[in-house]
C-alpha positions as CSV (number, residue, x, y, z in Angstrom):
1,M,-13.0,18.7,3.4
2,L,-9.2,18.9,3.2
3,S,-6.3,18.8,5.7
4,A,-2.8,20.0,4.5
5,C,0.1,18.2,6.3
6,L,3.6,19.6,6.4
7,I,6.8,18.6,8.2
8,V,9.2,21.6,8.7
9,K,12.5,22.7,10.1
10,N,13.8,26.2,9.7
11,E,11.5,27.2,6.9
12,E,10.8,30.8,7.8
13,A,11.8,32.0,4.3
14,T,9.3,29.8,2.4
15,L,6.6,28.8,4.9
16,P,4.5,32.1,4.7
17,R,4.1,31.7,0.9
18,C,3.2,28.0,1.2
19,L,0.6,28.7,3.9
20,D,-0.9,31.7,2.1
21,A,-1.4,29.6,-1.1
22,L,-3.4,27.0,1.0
23,R,-6.1,29.5,1.9
24,G,-9.3,28.6,0.2
25,L,-8.2,25.0,-0.3
26,A,-7.4,23.5,3.1
27,D,-9.8,23.6,6.1
28,Q,-7.0,22.4,8.4
29,V,-3.2,22.9,8.2
30,V,-1.1,20.5,10.2
31,V,2.5,21.6,10.8
32,V,4.9,19.2,12.5
33,D,8.1,21.0,13.5
34,T,11.2,18.8,13.8
35,G,13.4,21.2,15.6
36,S,13.4,24.7,14.1
37,T,15.6,27.3,15.6
38,D,14.2,30.2,13.6
39,N,10.6,31.7,13.4
40,T,9.1,28.7,11.6
41,R,7.0,27.6,14.5
42,A,5.7,31.1,15.3
43,I,4.8,31.7,11.7
44,A,2.8,28.5,11.5
45,A,1.0,29.2,14.8
46,A,0.1,32.8,13.7
47,S,-1.4,31.5,10.5
48,G,-3.9,29.3,12.5
49,A,-2.2,26.0,11.8
50,D,-2.2,23.1,14.2
51,V,1.4,23.0,15.3
52,F,3.1,19.9,16.8
53,D,6.6,19.2,17.9
54,Y,8.4,16.1,16.9
55,A,11.9,15.0,17.7
56,W,13.6,14.3,14.4
57,Q,14.5,10.5,14.0
58,E,16.4,10.6,10.7
59,S,13.3,9.4,8.9
60,F,11.0,11.4,6.6
61,A,8.5,8.6,6.6
62,D,8.2,8.7,10.4
63,A,7.7,12.4,10.5
64,R,5.2,12.4,7.7
65,N,3.2,9.7,9.4
66,V,3.1,11.8,12.6
67,A,1.7,14.7,10.5
68,L,-0.9,12.4,8.9
69,S,-2.1,11.1,12.3
70,H,-3.2,14.7,13.1
71,A,-5.4,15.1,10.0
72,R,-9.1,15.3,10.8
73,E,-10.7,16.2,7.4
74,P,-11.9,13.5,4.9
75,W,-8.9,14.2,2.6
76,T,-5.3,15.0,3.3
77,L,-2.9,16.9,1.1
78,V,0.8,16.2,1.7
79,I,2.8,19.3,1.0
80,D,6.3,20.7,1.8
81,A,7.1,24.2,3.0
82,D,9.0,24.9,-0.2
83,E,6.0,24.1,-2.3
84,T,3.0,26.3,-3.2
85,V,-0.4,25.6,-4.7
86,E,-0.7,27.4,-8.1
87,D,-3.0,27.4,-11.1
88,T,-5.6,25.5,-9.1
89,D,-9.3,26.3,-8.9
90,C,-9.7,25.6,-5.2
91,A,-13.5,25.7,-5.2
92,D,-13.5,23.1,-8.0
93,T,-11.0,20.9,-6.1
94,R,-13.3,20.9,-3.1
95,A,-16.3,20.1,-5.2
96,R,-14.4,17.2,-6.8
97,L,-13.5,15.8,-3.5
98,E,-17.1,15.4,-2.6
99,A,-17.8,13.1,-5.5
100,D,-18.6,9.4,-4.8
101,G,-16.4,6.6,-6.0
102,L,-13.0,8.3,-5.8
103,P,-10.0,6.1,-5.2
104,D,-8.1,6.6,-1.9
105,V,-5.1,8.2,-3.7
106,L,-5.2,11.2,-5.9
107,L,-2.3,12.6,-8.0
108,V,-1.2,16.2,-8.3
109,R,0.9,17.9,-11.0
110,L,4.2,18.8,-9.3
111,R,6.3,21.4,-11.1
112,L,10.0,21.1,-10.0
113,E,12.3,24.1,-10.4
114,Y,16.0,23.4,-11.0
115,P,19.1,25.7,-11.5
116,G,19.3,27.7,-14.7
117,S,15.5,28.2,-14.8
118,R,15.0,24.6,-15.8
119,E,11.7,23.0,-14.9
120,T,10.0,19.6,-15.2
121,T,6.6,18.4,-14.3
122,M,5.7,15.0,-12.7
123,L,2.6,13.4,-11.3
124,A,2.9,12.7,-7.6
125,P,0.5,10.9,-5.2
126,R,-0.2,13.7,-2.7
127,I,-3.9,13.6,-1.8
128,L,-5.0,10.7,0.4
129,R,-8.3,9.6,1.8
130,T,-7.7,10.2,5.5
131,A,-9.8,7.3,6.7
132,A,-7.9,4.8,4.5
133,G,-4.9,5.2,6.9
134,I,-2.3,5.1,4.2
135,R,1.2,5.7,5.6
136,Y,4.7,6.2,4.3
137,V,7.7,3.9,4.4
138,H,11.5,4.5,3.9
139,A,13.5,7.1,5.8
140,I,14.5,8.9,2.7
141,H,12.7,9.2,-0.7
142,E,9.7,8.1,1.3
143,Q,6.9,6.3,-0.6
144,L,3.3,5.5,0.2
145,E,2.8,1.9,1.5
146,V,0.4,0.9,-1.2
147,E,0.4,-1.9,-3.7
148,D,-1.4,-1.8,-7.0
149,Q,-3.3,1.2,-5.7
150,Q,-5.7,2.9,-8.2
151,A,-5.1,6.6,-8.5
152,L,-6.9,9.5,-10.2
153,L,-5.4,12.8,-11.4
154,S,-6.8,15.8,-9.5
155,N,-6.8,19.4,-10.6
156,V,-4.2,20.5,-8.0
157,V,-0.9,21.9,-9.2
158,L,2.1,22.3,-6.8
159,R,5.3,24.2,-7.5
160,H,8.5,22.9,-5.7
161,S,11.3,25.5,-5.4
162,G,13.6,23.5,-3.0
163,Y,16.0,22.5,-5.8
164,A,16.2,25.9,-7.6
165,L,19.7,26.7,-6.3
166,P,22.8,24.5,-6.7
167,E,23.7,25.0,-3.0
168,D,20.2,23.7,-2.0
169,I,20.7,20.6,-4.1
170,E,24.1,19.8,-2.5
171,R,22.9,20.4,1.0
172,K,19.9,18.1,0.6
173,E,21.8,15.4,-1.2
174,R,24.4,15.4,1.6
175,R,21.5,14.9,4.0
176,N,20.0,12.2,1.8
177,L,23.3,10.3,1.5
178,R,23.7,10.4,5.3
179,I,20.3,9.0,6.0
180,A,20.5,6.4,3.2
181,E,23.8,5.1,4.5
182,Q,22.2,4.6,8.0
183,M,19.2,2.6,6.6
184,P,19.2,-1.2,6.9
185,P,20.5,-2.7,3.6
186,S,17.7,-2.9,1.1
187,P,17.2,-2.2,-2.6
188,H,15.6,1.2,-1.7
189,A,18.5,2.1,0.5
190,L,21.2,1.2,-2.0
191,H,19.3,3.0,-4.8
192,S,19.1,6.1,-2.6
193,V,22.9,5.9,-1.8
194,A,23.6,5.6,-5.5
195,R,21.4,8.6,-6.4
196,A,22.8,10.9,-3.8
197,A,26.4,9.9,-4.4
198,L,26.0,10.4,-8.2
199,S,24.5,13.9,-7.6
200,L,27.5,14.7,-5.3
201,K,30.0,13.4,-7.9
202,E,31.2,10.7,-5.6
203,W,31.7,8.3,-8.5
204,P,33.2,5.2,-6.7
205,K,30.5,5.3,-3.9
206,A,27.7,5.6,-6.5
207,S,29.2,2.7,-8.5
208,D,29.7,0.5,-5.5
209,A,26.1,1.1,-4.4
210,A,24.7,0.4,-7.8
211,Q,26.8,-2.8,-8.1
212,A,25.5,-3.9,-4.6
213,L,22.0,-3.2,-5.7
214,L,22.3,-5.3,-8.9
215,A,23.9,-8.2,-6.9
216,R,20.7,-8.7,-4.9
217,T,17.9,-11.1,-5.9
218,D,15.0,-9.0,-4.4
219,V,15.2,-6.1,-6.8
220,S,12.3,-5.1,-9.0
221,P,12.9,-4.7,-12.7
222,V,12.4,-0.9,-12.4
223,L,15.0,-0.5,-9.7
224,R,17.4,-2.9,-11.4
225,R,17.2,-0.8,-14.6
226,E,17.7,2.4,-12.6
227,G,20.5,1.0,-10.6
228,A,22.3,-0.1,-13.8
229,V,21.8,3.4,-15.4
230,L,23.1,5.1,-12.2
231,G,26.1,2.8,-12.2
232,A,26.8,3.4,-15.9
233,L,26.7,7.2,-15.4
234,A,29.1,6.9,-12.4
235,A,31.4,4.7,-14.4
236,I,31.4,7.2,-17.3
237,Q,32.3,10.1,-15.0
238,G,34.8,8.1,-13.1
239,R,36.4,6.8,-16.4
240,D,35.8,3.2,-15.3
241,T,35.6,1.5,-18.7
242,A,35.3,-2.0,-17.4
243,G,32.6,-1.0,-15.0
244,L,30.7,0.9,-17.7
245,G,30.6,-2.3,-19.8
246,R,29.2,-4.3,-16.9
247,F,26.5,-1.7,-16.2
248,I,25.5,-1.4,-19.8
249,E,25.0,-5.1,-20.0
250,Q,22.7,-4.9,-17.1
251,V,20.7,-2.1,-18.7
252,V,20.3,-4.1,-21.9
253,A,19.4,-7.3,-20.0
254,V,16.5,-5.5,-18.2
255,D,15.3,-3.2,-21.1
256,S,17.1,-3.3,-24.4
257,N,15.0,-0.5,-25.7
258,H,15.9,1.9,-22.8
259,P,17.3,5.2,-24.3
260,D,20.3,5.0,-21.9
261,A,21.3,1.6,-23.4
262,S,22.4,3.3,-26.5
C-alpha cells in the first residue's frame, strides 16, 4: 500500500530510528544513498530496505526524483532520515489510503524541532499517489511540480529533528547557500540565497539577494512579500536605514496588513 522514500548521506546516527518507526506503515522502504562514508548503507540494507546508489548532483529535487522512481506501492511517503513517524495509527492510515476518490497529494503534520526546545508544526505535502508521477523541482528547498493541486490532510505525523542543534542549522544553511548560489537565476534561487544568508547573518548578501528578487517581474505576490520581509530583516541587522525603508515600502505595497509591515 505504501512506499517510503528517503535520500541519505552519512545518517547512521538517525537512520535506525527513522526506519524502526516506519514498521507497520510502509510495505517498501527505498533508500537512495548519495555518497555515505559511514554505516548508513549497511544499516539500510540490514533493515530490508531497497538500497540504491546515486552520485550527488547538488540537487535535492534530482535525488528525490530518483528515489520516487523506485517506489512500487500505490502510495509514496517522502521522508528524511532525521524524521520519525509518531502519534500515528498506522493501521488507520493504511485503511484510509484504500478509500476511493482521494486526491493525488496528501498532507502530513510535520513537527519541527529547533534549539532551546522550541517546536513548530506545519502541514507538508509528503504522501503522493505513485501512479500520478508527481516529481520535484528546484535544487534546494525542493517543491512538488504541481499547480492548483487539491490536497487532503492525512493522519500521519512526522517529527523532524534535523534543526534541533545550532551547529546543524549552520551546517545545513551553508550547504543551502552554496547550492542556491549555483542555481540559474530565478525567483526561487534568489529567495533561497536570501533565506540562507539571513540565517548565516550575512546581511549584505541577504539584502542584495532580496533586492534582486524584488527587481524581477516574474515574482509571485507571496515570494515578493517574503523577499521584502527578508530584505527588511537583513537591513535591520545590518543597520541599513535606507534599505529598510525601501523594503518596508515593498512589504506594504504587496500586503499592507502583513504583521511585519508594522
